[in-house]
LUMVEX-27230 format. One record per residue: residue number from 0; x, y, z of N, C-alpha, C, O in turn. Coordinates in Angstrom, 1 decimal, decimal comma. Each point is the difference from the previous one (the first is absolute). Layout:
PT NUM X Y Z X Y Z X Y Z X Y Z .
...
This chain:
PT 0 160,4 89,6 87,1 -1,8 -0,8 0,2 -0,5 -0,1 -1,3 -0,1 1,1 -0,6 .
PT 1 -0,3 -2,3 0,0 -0,7 -0,2 -1,2 -1,3 0,2 0,1 -0,7 -0,7 0,7 .
PT 2 -0,2 1,9 -1,6 -0,9 -0,1 0,1 -0,9 -0,9 -0,3 -1,2 0,1 0,2 .
PT 3 1,7 -0,9 -0,8 -1,1 -0,9 -0,6 -0,5 -0,9 1,1 -1,1 -0,6 0,0 .
PT 4 2,3 0,6 1,2 -1,0 -0,8 1,2 -1,1 0,3 0,5 -0,8 -0,6 0,6 .
PT 5 0,9 2,2 -1,0 -1,3 0,7 1,1 -1,6 0,1 -1,1 -1,1 0,3 0,3 .
PT 6 1,5 -0,8 -1,7 -1,2 0,0 -1,2 -1,6 -0,4 0,8 -1,0 0,6 0,1 .
PT 7 1,5 -2,2 0,3 -1,4 -0,2 0,7 -0,3 1,1 0,9 -1,2 0,4 -0,2 .
PT 8 1,6 0,1 0,9 -0,6 0,9 1,3 -0,5 1,2 -0,9 -1,1 0,5 0,1 .
PT 9 1,9 -0,1 -0,8 -0,5 1,3 -1,0 -1,1 -0,1 -0,6 -0,8 1,0 -0,2 .
PT 10 0,6 -2,1 -0,4 -1,3 -0,1 -0,4 -0,9 -0,2 0,9 -1,1 0,4 -0,4 .
PT 11 1,0 -1,0 2,0 -1,0 -0,1 1,1 -0,5 1,4 0,1 -1,2 0,4 0,3 .
PT 12 2,6 0,8 -0,5 -0,2 1,0 0,7 -0,7 0,8 -1,2 -0,8 0,9 0,4 .
PT 13 0,9 -1,1 -1,7 -0,8 0,5 -0,9 -1,6 -0,4 0,0 -1,0 0,8 -0,2 .
PT 14 0,8 -2,1 0,4 -1,2 -0,3 0,0 -0,9 0,4 1,3 -1,3 0,0 0,1 .
PT 15 2,3 0,2 0,9 -0,7 0,6 1,3 -0,4 1,3 0,0 -0,7 0,4 0,9 .
PT 16 1,4 0,4 -2,2 -0,2 1,6 0,3 -1,2 -0,2 -0,8 -1,1 0,4 0,5 .
PT 17 1,0 -1,0 -2,0 -1,0 0,1 -0,9 -1,5 -0,6 0,7 -1,1 0,4 -0,2 .
PT 18 1,5 -1,6 1,0 -1,5 0,1 0,9 -0,3 0,9 1,2 -1,1 0,0 0,6 .
PT 19 2,0 0,6 -0,2 -0,1 1,4 1,0 -0,7 0,9 -0,8 -1,0 0,5 0,4 .
PT 20 1,6 -0,2 -1,4 -1,0 1,0 -1,3 -1,2 -0,3 0,0 -0,9 0,8 0,4 .
PT 21 0,8 -2,0 -1,0 -1,3 -0,5 -0,1 -1,5 0,1 1,3 -1,2 0,3 0,0 .
PT 22 2,1 -0,8 0,9 -0,6 0,2 1,5 -0,5 1,3 0,1 -1,3 0,1 0,2 .
PT 23 2,0 1,1 -0,3 -0,1 1,4 0,4 -1,3 0,4 -1,1 -1,1 0,4 0,3 .
PT 24 1,6 -0,7 -1,8 -1,4 0,3 -0,6 -1,2 -0,9 0,0 -1,1 0,6 -0,3 .
PT 25 1,0 -1,7 0,7 -1,2 -0,6 0,2 -0,6 0,8 1,3 -1,0 0,6 0,0 .
PT 26 1,7 -0,7 1,0 -0,6 0,7 1,3 -0,6 1,0 -0,5 -1,2 0,2 0,0 .
PT 27 2,2 0,7 -0,5 -0,6 1,7 0,3 -1,6 -0,1 -1,2 -1,1 0,5 0,3 .
PT 28 1,4 -1,4 -1,6 -1,3 -0,1 -0,5 -1,3 -0,7 0,4 -1,2 0,3 -0,3 .
PT 29 1,8 -1,4 1,2 -1,2 -0,4 0,2 -0,7 0,5 1,3 -1,0 -0,5 0,4 .
PT 30 1,7 1,9 0,4 -0,3 0,6 1,1 -0,8 0,8 -0,6 -1,2 0,1 0,4 .
PT 31 1,6 0,4 -1,4 -0,6 1,4 -0,8 -1,2 -0,2 -0,6 -1,0 0,8 0,0 .
PT 32 1,1 -2,1 -0,6 -1,7 -0,5 -0,6 -0,9 -0,1 1,3 -1,0 0,6 0,2 .
PT 33 1,6 -1,5 0,8 -1,0 -0,3 1,1 -0,8 1,6 0,9 -1,0 0,0 0,7 .
PT 34 1,7 0,8 -0,8 0,0 1,5 0,4 -0,7 0,6 -0,9 -0,7 0,8 0,5 .
PT 35 0,6 -0,9 -1,7 -1,0 0,7 -1,2 -1,3 -0,9 0,2 -1,0 0,7 0,0 .
PT 36 0,8 -1,9 0,1 -0,9 -1,0 0,0 -1,0 0,2 1,1 -1,3 -0,1 -0,1 .
PT 37 2,1 0,6 1,5 -0,7 0,2 1,2 -0,5 1,5 0,2 -0,6 0,4 1,0 .
PT 38 0,9 0,3 -2,2 -0,7 1,2 0,3 -1,1 0,1 -1,5 -0,1 0,9 -0,8 .
PT 39 -0,3 -1,9 0,8 -0,6 -0,2 -1,0 -2,0 0,1 0,2 -0,5 -1,0 0,5 .
PT 40 0,0 1,6 -0,8 -1,8 0,3 0,3 -0,6 -0,8 -0,8 -0,2 0,6 -1,0 .
PT 41 -0,2 -1,9 0,7 -0,9 -0,3 -1,1 -1,1 0,8 -0,4 -0,2 0,6 -1,1 .
PT 42 -0,7 -0,7 2,5 -1,0 0,9 -0,2 0,2 1,6 -0,7 -0,9 0,4 -0,8 .
PT 43 1,8 0,1 1,1 0,5 1,3 -0,6 0,3 0,3 -1,3 -0,3 1,1 -0,6 .
PT 44 1,0 -2,3 0,2 0,4 -0,1 -1,6 -0,8 -0,7 -1,0 0,1 0,2 -1,2 .
PT 45 -1,1 -1,3 2,0 -1,1 -0,2 -1,2 -1,5 -0,1 0,2 -0,5 -0,4 1,0 .
PT 46 0,0 0,8 -2,0 -1,4 -0,2 0,4 -0,7 -1,5 -0,6 0,3 -0,5 -1,1 .
PT 47 -1,1 0,0 2,0 -0,5 -1,1 -0,8 -1,5 0,3 -0,5 -1,0 0,5 0,6 .
PT 48 1,2 -0,9 -1,9 -1,1 0,4 -0,9 -1,5 -0,2 0,5 0,0 -1,1 0,3 .
PT 49 -1,2 1,7 -0,2 -1,4 -0,6 0,3 -0,5 -0,9 -0,8 -0,8 -0,9 0,5 .
PT 50 1,0 1,0 -2,0 -0,5 -0,7 -1,0 1,5 -1,3 -0,2 1,1 0,4 0,3 .
PT 51 -1,3 -1,4 -0,6 0,7 -1,0 -0,1 0,7 0,2 -1,6 -0,5 0,5 -1,0 .
PT 52 1,5 -0,9 1,1 0,8 -0,3 -1,8 -0,5 -1,2 -0,4 -0,5 -0,7 0,8 .
PT 53 0,5 0,4 -2,2 -0,3 -0,9 -0,8 1,4 -1,1 -0,7 0,5 0,5 -1,1 .
PT 54 -0,1 -1,3 1,4 1,0 -0,8 -0,3 -0,2 -0,3 -1,9 -0,9 -0,7 -0,4 .
PT 55 1,8 1,5 -0,6 -0,4 0,0 -1,3 1,3 -0,7 -0,6 0,1 -0,2 -1,2 .
PT 56 0,9 -0,2 1,9 0,8 -1,8 -0,7 0,7 -0,1 1,2 0,2 0,7 1,0 .
PT 57 0,0 -2,2 -1,3 1,1 -0,7 1,0 0,9 -0,7 -0,7 -0,3 -0,8 -0,9 .
PT 58 1,8 1,1 1,1 1,3 -0,6 -0,1 0,4 -0,8 1,0 0,7 0,5 0,8 .
PT 59 -1,0 -1,6 -0,7 0,6 -1,4 0,4 1,0 -0,6 -0,8 -0,1 -0,2 -1,2 .
PT 60 1,4 0,0 2,1 0,7 -0,7 -0,7 0,7 -1,0 1,4 -0,1 0,4 1,2 .
PT 61 0,5 -1,3 -1,4 0,9 -1,2 0,7 0,8 -0,7 -0,6 -0,1 -0,3 -1,2 .
PT 62 1,1 -0,1 2,0 0,9 -1,3 -0,4 0,7 -0,3 1,0 0,2 0,6 1,0 .
PT 63 0,3 -1,8 -1,3 0,7 -0,7 1,2 1,5 0,4 0,0 0,7 -0,2 -1,0 .
PT 64 -0,2 0,6 2,1 1,4 -0,1 -0,1 0,8 -0,6 1,3 -0,5 -0,2 1,1 .
PT 65 1,8 0,1 -1,4 0,9 -0,7 1,1 1,0 1,2 0,3 0,2 1,0 -0,7 .
PT 66 0,2 -1,4 2,1 0,7 1,0 0,5 1,2 -0,5 0,9 -0,2 -1,1 0,4 .
PT 67 1,2 1,7 0,0 0,5 -0,2 1,3 -0,2 1,1 1,2 -0,1 1,2 -0,3 .
PT 68 0,2 -1,7 1,7 -0,7 0,7 0,6 0,9 0,0 1,5 0,0 -1,1 0,7 .
PT 69 0,6 1,9 -0,3 0,8 -0,3 1,5 -0,9 -0,7 1,0 -1,2 0,1 0,2 .
PT 70 2,1 -0,8 0,5 -1,0 -0,7 1,1 0,6 0,5 1,5 0,0 -0,6 1,1 .
PT 71 0,5 2,2 -1,3 0,6 0,7 1,2 1,2 -0,5 0,6 0,3 0,3 1,2 .
PT 72 0,6 -1,3 -2,1 1,5 -0,3 0,8 0,7 0,1 -1,5 -0,4 0,7 -0,8 .
PT 73 1,2 -1,4 0,7 0,9 -0,4 -1,3 -0,8 -0,4 -0,9 0,2 0,5 -1,2 .
PT 74 -1,1 -1,3 1,5 -0,6 -0,9 -0,8 -1,2 0,7 -0,7 -0,6 1,1 0,4 .
PT 75 0,3 -2,0 -1,9 -1,2 0,6 -0,6 -1,3 -1,5 -0,4 0,1 -1,2 0,3 .
PT 76 -0,9 1,8 -0,9 -1,1 -0,6 -0,5 -0,4 0,1 -0,9 0,0 1,1 -0,5 .
PT 77 -0,7 -2,3 -0,4 -0,6 0,3 -1,2 -1,2 0,1 0,0 -0,6 -0,9 0,5 .
PT 78 -0,3 1,8 -1,0 -1,5 0,3 0,2 -0,6 0,1 -1,4 0,7 0,5 -0,9 .
PT 79 -2,0 -1,1 0,7 -0,4 0,1 -1,4 -1,4 0,3 0,5 -0,5 -0,7 0,9 .
PT 80 0,0 1,7 -1,6 -1,3 1,0 0,2 -1,0 0,0 -0,9 0,6 -0,5 -0,9 .
PT 81 -1,5 0,6 0,6 -0,7 1,2 -0,8 0,1 1,5 0,2 -0,2 0,5 1,2 .
PT 82 0,5 0,2 -1,9 0,0 1,6 -0,1 -1,2 0,7 -0,5 0,2 0,5 -1,1 .
PT 83 -1,4 -0,2 1,6 -1,0 1,0 -0,7 0,6 1,4 -0,2 0,9 0,4 0,8 .
PT 84 -1,5 0,4 -1,9 0,1 1,4 -0,6 -1,1 0,3 -0,4 -0,5 -0,5 -1,1 .
PT 85 -0,3 1,9 2,1 -1,4 0,0 -0,6 0,1 1,5 -0,1 0,9 0,5 0,8 .
PT 86 -1,6 0,3 -1,6 -0,4 1,4 -0,3 -1,2 0,0 -0,5 -0,7 -0,7 -0,8 .
PT 87 0,6 1,7 1,6 -1,6 0,3 -0,7 -0,1 1,6 -0,6 0,8 0,9 0,3 .
PT 88 -1,9 -0,8 -1,1 -0,4 1,3 -0,5 -1,1 0,3 0,1 -0,7 -0,6 -0,8 .
PT 89 0,0 1,4 1,7 -1,2 0,3 0,5 -0,7 1,3 -0,5 0,7 0,8 -0,5 .
PT 90 -1,6 -0,6 0,5 -0,7 1,6 0,0 -0,5 0,5 0,9 -0,8 -0,8 0,6 .
PT 91 0,8 1,9 -0,1 -0,7 1,0 0,7 -1,1 0,5 -0,1 -0,6 0,2 -1,0 .
PT 92 0,2 0,1 2,2 -1,4 0,7 -0,1 -0,4 1,1 -1,1 -1,1 0,0 -0,6 .
PT 93 2,2 1,0 0,3 -0,1 1,0 -0,9 0,1 -0,2 -1,2 -0,2 0,8 -0,9 .
PT 94 0,5 -2,0 0,7 0,1 -0,9 -1,9 1,7 -0,1 0,1 0,5 -0,7 -0,8 .
PT 95 0,3 1,3 1,6 1,9 -0,4 -0,7 -0,1 -1,4 0,5 -0,7 -0,5 0,9 .
PT 96 1,6 0,0 -1,8 0,9 -1,1 0,6 1,2 -0,2 0,1 0,9 0,6 -0,7 .
PT 97 -0,6 -1,5 1,8 1,6 -0,2 0,5 0,4 -1,4 0,1 -0,7 -1,0 0,2 .
PT 98 1,8 0,9 -0,3 0,9 -1,5 0,3 0,4 0,3 1,3 0,4 1,1 0,4 .
PT 99 -0,3 -2,3 0,5 0,2 0,1 1,3 1,5 -1,0 0,2 0,2 -1,1 -0,6 .
PT 100 0,5 1,6 1,5 1,5 -0,7 -0,5 -0,2 -1,6 0,3 -0,9 -0,6 0,7 .
PT 101 2,1 0,1 -1,4 0,2 -1,5 0,0 0,1 -0,6 1,6 0,6 0,5 0,9 .
PT 102 -1,4 -1,4 -0,9 0,4 -0,9 1,5 0,1 -1,1 -0,6 -0,6 -0,3 -1,0 .
PT 103 2,0 -0,5 1,8 0,8 -1,0 -0,4 -0,3 -0,6 1,7 0,0 0,7 1,0 .
PT 104 -0,4 -2,2 -1,1 0,1 -1,1 1,1 0,2 -1,2 -0,6 -0,1 -0,5 -1,2 .
PT 105 0,6 0,1 2,2 0,4 -1,6 0,3 -1,1 -1,2 0,3 -0,6 0,3 1,0 .
PT 106 0,2 -1,4 -1,4 -0,6 -1,2 0,8 0,8 -1,2 -0,5 0,8 0,0 -1,0 .
PT 107 -1,3 -1,0 1,8 0,2 -1,2 -0,5 1,4 -0,2 0,4 0,6 -0,7 -0,8 .
PT 108 0,0 1,0 1,7 1,7 0,3 0,1 0,4 -2,0 0,4 -0,7 -0,8 0,6 .
PT 109 1,6 0,6 -1,0 0,6 -1,7 0,2 1,2 0,0 0,1 0,7 0,3 -1,0 .
PT 110 -0,2 -0,7 2,1 2,0 -0,3 -0,1 -0,2 -1,4 -0,9 -0,7 -1,0 -0,1 .
PT 111 1,9 1,7 -0,8 0,4 -1,3 -1,3 1,2 -0,7 0,6 0,7 0,6 0,7 .
PT 112 -0,6 -1,4 -0,9 1,4 -0,8 0,4 1,0 0,2 -0,6 -0,1 0,5 -1,1 .
PT 113 1,2 -0,9 1,6 1,3 0,1 0,0 0,4 0,0 -2,2 0,4 1,0 -0,7 .
PT 114 -0,6 -1,8 0,3 -0,4 0,0 -1,1 -0,9 0,6 -1,1 -0,3 -0,6 -1,0 .
PT 115 -0,1 1,8 1,3 -1,3 0,5 -0,2 0,4 0,6 -1,6 -0,7 0,1 -0,9 .
PT 116 1,9 0,1 1,1 0,4 1,2 -1,1 0,5 -0,9 -1,5 0,2 0,4 -1,2 .
PT 117 -0,3 -1,7 1,6 0,2 -1,1 -1,0 -1,4 -0,8 -0,9 -0,1 -0,9 -0,8 .
PT 118 -0,6 1,7 1,6 -1,5 -0,5 -0,6 -0,7 1,1 -0,6 0,5 1,1 0,0 .
PT 119 -1,5 -1,3 -0,6 -1,1 0,9 -0,7 -0,9 0,8 1,1 -0,5 -0,4 1,1 .
PT 120 0,5 1,3 -1,5 -1,0 0,9 1,1 -1,5 0,1 0,0 -0,7 0,7 -0,7 .
PT 121 0,3 -1,7 1,8 -1,6 -0,5 -0,1 -0,8 1,4 0,1 0,5 1,1 0,3 .
PT 122 -2,0 -1,5 -0,5 -0,8 1,2 -0,2 -0,6 0,4 1,6 -1,1 -0,5 0,3 .
PT 123 1,7 1,1 0,4 -0,5 0,4 1,2 -1,2 0,9 0,2 -0,3 0,2 1,1 .
PT 124 -0,5 0,4 -2,3 -1,1 0,7 -0,1 -1,1 -1,0 -0,1 -0,8 -0,3 0,9 .
PT 125 0,8 -0,2 -2,0 -1,4 -1,3 -0,2 -0,9 1,1 -0,4 -1,1 0,0 0,6 .
PT 126 1,5 1,0 -1,4 -1,0 1,0 -0,3 -0,3 1,4 0,9 0,7 0,3 1,0 .
PT 127 -1,7 0,3 -1,5 -0,3 1,2 0,6 -0,8 0,3 1,0 -0,2 1,1 0,4 .
PT 128 -0,6 -2,6 0,1 -0,9 0,0 0,9 0,6 -0,1 1,4 -0,6 0,5 1,0 .
PT 129 1,6 -1,0 -0,9 0,7 0,0 1,6 0,5 1,4 0,5 0,6 0,1 1,1 .
PT 130 -1,1 1,1 -2,2 0,7 1,2 0,6 -0,9 0,6 1,1 -1,1 0,3 -0,4 .
PT 131 1,3 0,0 1,6 -0,8 0,0 1,2 0,6 1,4 0,8 -0,2 0,2 1,2 .
PT 132 1,1 0,8 -2,2 0,6 1,0 1,1 -0,2 1,0 -0,6 1,0 0,7 0,4 .
PT 133 -1,6 0,1 -1,2 -0,8 1,2 -0,5 -0,3 1,1 0,9 -0,8 -0,2 0,8 .
PT 134 1,2 1,3 -0,9 -0,1 0,9 0,9 -1,0 0,8 -0,2 0,0 0,8 0,9 .
PT 135 -1,1 -0,8 -1,9 -0,8 0,6 -0,2 -1,5 -0,7 0,3 -0,9 0,4 0,7 .
PT 136 1,0 -1,6 -1,4 -1,4 -0,8 0,0 0,5 -1,1 1,1 0,3 -1,1 -0,3 .
PT 137 -0,2 1,5 1,5 0,0 -0,8 1,4 0,6 -1,8 -0,5 -0,3 -1,1 0,4 .
PT 138 1,1 1,5 -1,3 1,0 -1,5 -0,2 -0,5 -0,3 -1,1 0,9 -0,3 -0,8 .
PT 139 -2,3 0,3 0,2 0,2 -0,6 -1,4 0,6 1,0 -0,6 0,1 1,2 0,4 .
PT 140 0,3 -1,7 -1,7 0,1 1,2 -1,2 -1,3 0,4 -0,9 -0,8 -0,7 -0,6 .
PT 141 0,7 2,0 0,8 -0,8 0,9 -0,4 -0,7 -0,3 -1,2 0,9 0,1 -0,8 .
PT 142 -2,0 -0,3 0,0 -0,6 0,1 -1,6 -0,4 1,4 -0,2 -0,2 0,9 0,8 .
PT 143 0,2 -0,9 -2,1 -0,3 1,0 -0,7 -1,3 0,3 0,3 -0,8 -0,9 0,1 .
PT 144 0,5 2,0 0,1 -1,2 0,9 0,6 -0,6 0,0 1,4 -1,1 0,4 0,4 .
PT 145 2,2 -1,0 0,1 0,1 -0,1 1,8 -0,3 1,3 0,5 0,8 0,8 -0,6 .
PT 146 -1,6 -0,3 1,3 -0,1 1,6 1,1 1,0 -0,6 1,0 0,0 -1,0 0,6 .
PT 147 1,2 2,1 -0,6 0,5 0,1 1,5 0,2 1,1 0,3 -0,3 0,9 -0,9 .
PT 148 0,7 -0,7 2,1 0,4 1,3 0,6 1,5 0,8 -0,5 1,0 -0,5 -0,5 .
PT 149 -1,1 1,5 0,7 1,4 0,7 -0,7 -0,2 1,1 0,7 -0,9 0,5 0,7 .
PT 150 2,4 0,0 -1,1 0,2 1,4 0,6 0,9 0,8 -0,5 0,7 -0,5 -0,8 .
PT 151 -0,7 2,0 1,2 0,9 0,7 -0,9 0,4 1,2 1,1 -0,5 0,3 1,1 .
PT 152 1,4 0,2 -1,8 0,9 0,9 1,0 -0,8 1,3 0,5 -0,6 0,6 -0,9 .
PT 153 0,5 -0,3 2,0 -0,3 1,5 0,6 0,2 1,0 -1,0 -0,8 0,3 -0,8 .
PT 154 2,0 0,1 0,9 0,3 1,3 -0,7 1,6 -0,9 0,1 0,3 -0,8 0,8 .
PT 155 0,7 1,5 -2,4 0,9 0,3 -0,6 0,5 0,7 -0,8 -0,8 0,3 -0,9 .
PT 156 1,9 0,1 0,9 0,3 1,1 -1,3 0,8 -0,8 -1,0 1,0 -0,5 0,6 .
PT 157 -1,1 0,2 -1,9 0,8 -0,4 -0,7 0,1 -1,4 -0,1 -1,0 -0,6 0,1 .
PT 158 2,1 -0,1 -0,3 -0,2 -1,4 0,1 -0,2 -0,8 1,4 0,9 -0,2 0,8 .
PT 159 -2,3 -0,2 -0,7 -0,4 -0,7 1,3 0,9 -1,3 0,3 0,4 -0,3 1,1 .
PT 160 -0,2 -0,4 -2,2 1,2 -1,1 0,5 1,2 0,2 0,8 0,3 -0,7 1,0 .
PT 161 0,2 1,6 -1,4 1,4 0,9 0,5 -0,4 0,2 1,4 0,7 -0,5 0,9 .
PT 162 -1,5 1,0 -0,7 -0,4 1,0 1,2 -0,4 -1,6 1,4 0,2 -0,1 1,2 .
PT 163 -0,8 -0,7 -2,1 -0,5 -1,2 0,9 0,6 -1,3 -0,3 -0,6 -1,0 -0,3 .
PT 164 1,9 1,4 0,4 0,8 -1,5 -0,7 -0,3 -1,1 1,0 -0,1 -1,2 -0,3 .
PT 165 -0,2 1,6 1,8 -0,1 -1,7 0,9 -1,5 -0,4 -0,7 -0,3 -1,2 0,2 .
PT 166 -0,5 1,9 -0,8 -1,4 -0,7 -0,4 0,6 -1,1 -1,3 -1,0 -0,8 -0,2 .
PT 167 1,8 0,6 -0,4 0,2 -0,8 -1,2 -1,0 0,4 -1,4 -0,6 -0,8 -0,6 .
PT 168 0,6 2,2 0,4 -1,2 0,4 -0,8 0,5 -0,9 -1,3 1,1 -0,4 -0,2 .
PT 169 -2,3 0,1 -0,5 0,1 -0,9 -1,4 -0,3 1,2 -1,3 0,0 -0,4 -1,2 .
PT 170 -0,1 1,5 1,6 -0,4 1,2 -0,7 0,4 1,0 0,4 0,1 0,1 1,2 .
PT 171 0,2 0,9 -1,9 0,2 1,5 0,2 -0,9 0,8 1,0 0,4 0,9 0,7 .
PT 172 -2,1 -1,2 -0,8 -0,7 0,5 1,0 -0,4 -0,8 1,3 -0,7 0,2 0,9 .
PT 173 1,5 -1,3 -1,2 0,1 -0,7 1,6 -1,2 -0,3 0,2 -0,2 0,0 1,2 .
PT 174 -1,0 -0,3 -1,9 -1,6 -0,7 0,5 0,7 -1,5 -0,1 1,0 -0,3 -0,7 .
PT 175 -1,5 -0,4 1,6 0,2 -0,9 0,8 -1,2 -0,9 -0,1 -1,1 0,6 0,1 .
PT 176 1,1 -2,1 -0,2 -1,0 -0,8 0,5 0,7 -1,4 1,3 -0,6 -0,7 0,7 .
PT 177 1,8 0,8 -0,9 1,1 -0,3 1,8 -0,4 0,7 0,5 -0,1 1,2 -0,4 .
PT 178 -0,2 -1,6 1,6 -0,3 0,9 1,3 1,4 0,6 0,3 1,0 -0,8 0,1 .
PT 179 -0,9 2,4 0,0 1,2 0,6 0,4 0,5 -0,4 1,2 1,2 -0,1 0,0 .
PT 180 -1,8 -0,3 1,3 0,1 -0,4 1,0 1,0 -1,5 -0,4 1,0 -0,2 0,8 .
PT 181 -1,2 -0,5 -1,6 1,0 -1,5 -0,1 1,0 0,7 -0,8 1,1 -0,6 0,1 .
PT 182 -1,2 1,8 -0,8 1,6 0,4 -0,5 0,8 0,5 1,0 1,2 -0,2 0,2 .
PT 183 -2,0 1,1 0,7 0,9 0,8 1,3 0,8 -1,5 0,9 1,2 0,1 0,3 .
PT 184 -2,0 -1,3 -0,1 0,4 -1,2 0,6 1,5 -0,5 -0,8 1,0 -0,1 0,6 .
PT 185 -1,2 0,0 -1,6 0,9 -0,5 -0,9 1,1 0,9 -0,2 1,1 -0,6 -0,3 .
PT 186 -1,1 2,0 0,4 1,0 0,9 0,2 0,8 -0,1 1,2 1,3 0,1 0,1 .
PT 187 -2,2 -0,4 1,0 0,6 -0,3 1,2 0,9 -1,0 0,1 1,2 0,1 0,4 .
PT 188 -1,7 -1,3 -0,9 0,8 -1,4 -0,4 1,1 0,2 -0,3 1,0 -0,2 0,7 .
PT 189 -0,9 0,9 -2,1 1,1 0,3 -0,5 1,2 0,4 0,3 1,1 -0,5 -0,4 .
PT 190 -1,4 1,9 1,4 0,9 0,8 0,3 0,5 -0,8 1,5 1,1 0,3 0,5 .
PT 191 -1,8 -1,1 0,2 0,4 -0,6 0,9 1,1 -1,3 -0,6 1,1 -0,2 0,5 .
PT 192 -1,5 -0,3 -1,3 0,9 -1,3 -0,8 1,2 0,6 -0,1 0,9 -0,4 0,7 .
PT 193 -0,8 1,6 -1,7 1,3 1,0 -0,1 0,4 0,0 1,1 1,1 -0,5 0,0 .
PT 194 -1,4 0,9 1,0 0,6 0,4 1,5 0,7 -1,1 0,5 1,2 0,0 0,5 .
PT 195 -2,1 -1,2 -0,6 0,8 -1,6 0,5 1,4 -0,1 -0,7 1,0 0,0 0,7 .
PT 196 -0,9 -0,1 -2,2 0,7 -0,3 -0,7 1,5 1,2 0,3 1,1 -0,3 -0,5 .
PT 197 -1,3 1,1 0,9 0,9 1,2 0,0 0,9 -0,4 1,6 1,2 0,0 0,1 .
PT 198 -2,4 -0,5 1,1 0,4 -0,6 1,1 1,1 -1,3 -0,6 1,2 0,0 0,1 .
PT 199 -1,9 -0,9 -0,5 0,9 -1,2 -0,5 1,1 0,5 -0,9 0,9 -0,9 -0,2 .
PT 200 -0,8 1,9 -0,2 1,4 0,0 -0,5 0,9 0,9 0,5 1,1 0,1 -0,4 .
PT 201 -1,5 0,7 1,5 0,9 0,0 1,4 0,4 -1,1 0,1 1,2 -0,3 -0,3 .
PT 202 -2,2 -0,9 1,1 0,9 -1,0 0,5 0,8 -0,4 -0,9 1,1 -0,1 0,6 .
PT 203 -1,1 -0,3 -2,0 1,1 -0,6 -0,6 1,0 0,7 -0,1 1,1 -0,5 0,2 .
PT 204 -1,2 2,1 -0,7 1,1 0,5 0,4 1,2 -0,2 1,0 1,2 0,0 -0,2 .
PT 205 -2,0 -0,1 1,5 0,8 -0,2 1,2 0,5 -1,1 -0,2 1,3 -0,1 0,0 .
PT 206 -2,0 -1,3 -0,2 0,6 -1,3 0,0 1,4 0,1 -1,2 1,0 -0,7 0,3 .
PT 207 -1,0 1,3 -1,2 0,5 0,3 -1,3 1,8 0,6 0,7 1,1 -0,3 -0,2 .
PT 208 -1,6 1,1 1,0 0,9 1,3 0,4 0,9 -0,8 1,3 1,2 0,3 0,1 .
PT 209 -1,9 -1,0 0,7 0,8 -0,9 0,6 0,4 -1,4 -0,4 1,0 -0,5 0,5 .
PT 210 -1,5 -0,2 -1,4 0,9 -0,9 -0,3 1,4 0,7 -1,2 1,1 -0,6 -0,3 .
PT 211 -1,5 1,5 -0,1 1,3 0,8 -0,7 1,4 0,4 1,1 1,2 -0,2 -0,1 .
PT 212 -2,2 0,8 1,1 1,2 0,3 1,1 0,7 -1,1 0,6 1,2 0,1 0,2 .
PT 213 -1,9 -1,4 0,2 0,5 -1,5 0,5 1,2 -0,2 -1,0 1,1 -0,4 0,2 .
PT 214 -1,7 0,8 -1,6 1,2 -0,9 -1,0 1,0 0,7 -0,2 1,0 -0,6 -0,4 .
PT 215 -1,0 2,0 0,7 1,3 1,0 -0,6 0,8 -0,5 1,8 1,2 0,1 0,1 .
PT 216 -1,8 -0,3 0,9 0,8 -0,2 1,3 0,6 -1,4 -0,2 1,2 0,0 0,2 .
PT 217 -1,8 -1,2 -0,4 0,4 -1,1 -0,6 1,1 0,2 -1,1 1,0 -0,8 0,1 .
PT 218 -1,0 1,6 -1,0 1,4 0,1 -1,2 0,9 0,7 1,1 1,1 -0,4 0,2 .
PT 219 -1,5 1,6 0,3 0,9 0,7 0,5 1,1 -1,1 1,1 1,3 0,0 0,1 .
PT 220 -2,4 -0,9 0,5 0,9 -0,6 1,3 1,0 -1,3 -0,7 1,0 -0,5 0,5 .
PT 221 -1,6 0,2 -1,7 0,6 -1,3 -0,8 1,5 0,7 -0,2 1,1 -0,5 0,3 .
PT 222 -1,1 1,6 -0,8 0,9 0,7 -1,0 1,5 0,1 1,3 1,2 -0,3 -0,2 .
PT 223 -2,0 0,9 1,7 0,8 0,3 1,0 1,0 -1,2 0,3 1,2 -0,1 0,2 .
PT 224 -2,2 -0,8 -0,1 0,9 -1,4 0,6 0,7 -0,6 -0,9 0,4 -1,1 0,2 .
PT 225 0,0 1,8 -1,8 0,8 -1,1 -1,0 1,4 0,8 0,5 1,1 -0,5 -0,5 .
């Protein structure tokens, strides 16, 4: 029996095994993160300061991007959009100054035509004024000198950022101007996406396994009839 005849089936088997392992890893990681996030009590971990913090500097950059996105089947579409990146430095009432983590968001999404890759990238940002997805100043970009609510950890030993990793701390003390409840919601969402990706890999692994088995059966039947 010539092993070369079974190479396609072996490839399918290898892909199936790889996707199966990936599915197991993603499912375990997703479930673990969901469980950990479910045990978080924001009010026990963070204290909202009575006095407001002051925005001392704003770093807002934006650029037009183009990328291919899956449409949920075997096809994809090209999307153009403006990507905003915002980072705030803020002063706390006790006189210290901290940097919040970078917040990245997109706006002005447009589906591009089939020949978009052959054309110049248009300006989807149209300046900074169209940005309305800020997490600190109710949609608008904060300005230097703005007074905003802020939070600090109630208690943590050593590096707060590592102990409160679900909160996406932007500084080692984990002082925040982004509401920790927003961070917890995003952690839940990320864990859910990882878990769903694991399920998708399981489905694809099963499909590859069935396809490989059918291919092997067809090859053996063909050889038996010769």
